[in-house]
N, C-alpha and C positions, 0 to 999 in steps of 0.2 A: 634550517627553517621549515616548518611544517606547512603542507599545503593548506590553502583556505578552502572551506567548504561554504557553499551557499545552496538554498533551495529556491526554486521558483515553480510557479504554476505552469503547466504545459501551455505552449502557445499554439494557435491554430495551425500554424505552418510547420509543426514539428512531428509530423507523422513519421519521417524517416528516423528521427532520434528515438521516438516511442518503440518503433520496430526494432531498432538496433539494441536498445536496452532490454526489451522483452526477449529477444532471441538470446542475448547474452545470459539472461537470468535462467532461461530454460536450458541452455547448454550446461551451465554450472551446477543447477539444482533442479532438475526436472521433476523430482519428487514433490516439490513444494508448491506447485502451481496447478490450477485446473486445466489449463491449456497444455497442449503437448508441443514440442519443438517441431514436429512435422506439420501440425496445424498452422503454426506461426509462419514457418518457411513457405508453406503453400498459399498463404493468404496474399491477396492482391495488395499492392502498395496503397491503393485507394481506401482500403479497409482501415489502415492506420492513419491515413490522412483524415478520414471521417471521424475516427475516434478522437484524435487530437483536437480537431475542430469542435467536436461536441463537449469534450472535457475542458476546453479552454473557456467556454462560454456558459456551461451549465451551472445552475444553482443547486443541483442535487447530486452531481458527480463530478470528480476531477481527478487529474494525476498531477503529482508534484514530482519534479526532477532534481536530483542531487547533482551538484557540480563541484568538481575539485579543480582548482586553478582553471576554471572556465570550461572544463571538459565534462560531459555527461558521465556520471559514475553510479547512478542508482535511481530508483523510482519507487513510488507508492500511489495506490488508488485510494480514494476516499469517496464515500457516497452515503446518501440516505436511502433506505429501502423505500419501496412504494406501498407499504402497509399503513394502516391507520396510525400505528404507533410511531412511524417515521423514524426508525432506529437508525443510528449512524454506525458506518463500518470503515475500517481501513482493511486493505487487502493487497496482495501481490507485491509486498515489500521486497526489494532486492537491492543490495549494495555490492559493487564490484569487490571481490576479495582483497585486492591490493590496497583498499582504502577503508576496510571495515574497522580497523583499529582507531580511526579517527572519529568515530561515533556519528557517522553519517546516517546510520539506521535510526538512531535516537533523534536526530534532527529531523528526518523525514516524518517519523511517527508524531513528533510533537508538532510540526507544521501542519500536517493533515489534521491532527486533533483540534488544533486551534481554528482551522477553517471550518470544521464541523461544529465546534462550540459557537463560532460566529453566526452559523446557520441555525442555532437554537439547541444543539445537542447538549445533554448533560451527562451522557454516557457514550463511550466509544467501544464498539465490539470488534472482535477479530476471531476468525476460525483458524486454528492452527493444528496441523497434522500431528497426531499423537507420536508419531515416529520421529518428528523433527524437534528433538529435545533442545537443540541449540536455539531454535526460534522460541520455544516454549520458555526457556530460561530468560531469553532476551526480553520478551513481553512482560514477564513477571518482574524483572528488574525495573521496568518502566511503570509499574503500578497496576498492571492488569492481573485479574484473578479469574478463576473459573466460575462460570454461571451455573454449571451442573449440566449443561446441554452438550450432548455428543451426537455425532451423525456419521454415517459412512462418507468417506471423501468421494468427490464427484468422479475421479478417475479409477478408483478401485474400491468396490463395494466392500471388500473384505478388510480395508484399512479405515481407521477412524480419525476423526478430528474433534477437538474440544473448542467450545466457544469461550472466549475470554472477554472480560469487560474492565473498564476503568472509568472512573468519574472524572469529568472535565469541567472546567469553567474557562471563560474567555476573559482576557484582560479587558475587553471592550464590552463584555455582557455582564449582567448581574450574576452573582454566584447562584448555583442551583440550591434549591431547597430553602 
């Protein structure tokens, strides 16, 4: 029997779960995120409590947590930027290696995209490190394509990332265009 996967929006009281998953993601794939493991480990628990509380209630940013058999196994952030265009982004996707084959990453991206579409997004963007070929292929399989925008990564100015985009519609919202 294969484990069941579910995704839920982070709850205000889940700062400890958020910290646990962020730490695990940085231990396993430090090259894929803007934060460092050292920054995360040195951050006070109240930092994660505050982030969980904010993302549980915000209409512009949130975190979704992947569960397998009720245990946290991944996460993704979703947000609208604060520009006039109010572009929608997914970021900081991570799924525990032991459950990646179960398509939890796809479930996280699709859930986050649906939340963004319900908020009015017709396009969802993601910045992916050029050196992270697995992530690039993963997002392309989900219908993301390059926008043509590139920039140095936040952690290493000699490394680059590419912006990807996919069009989305919500089952509860009218189709775009």
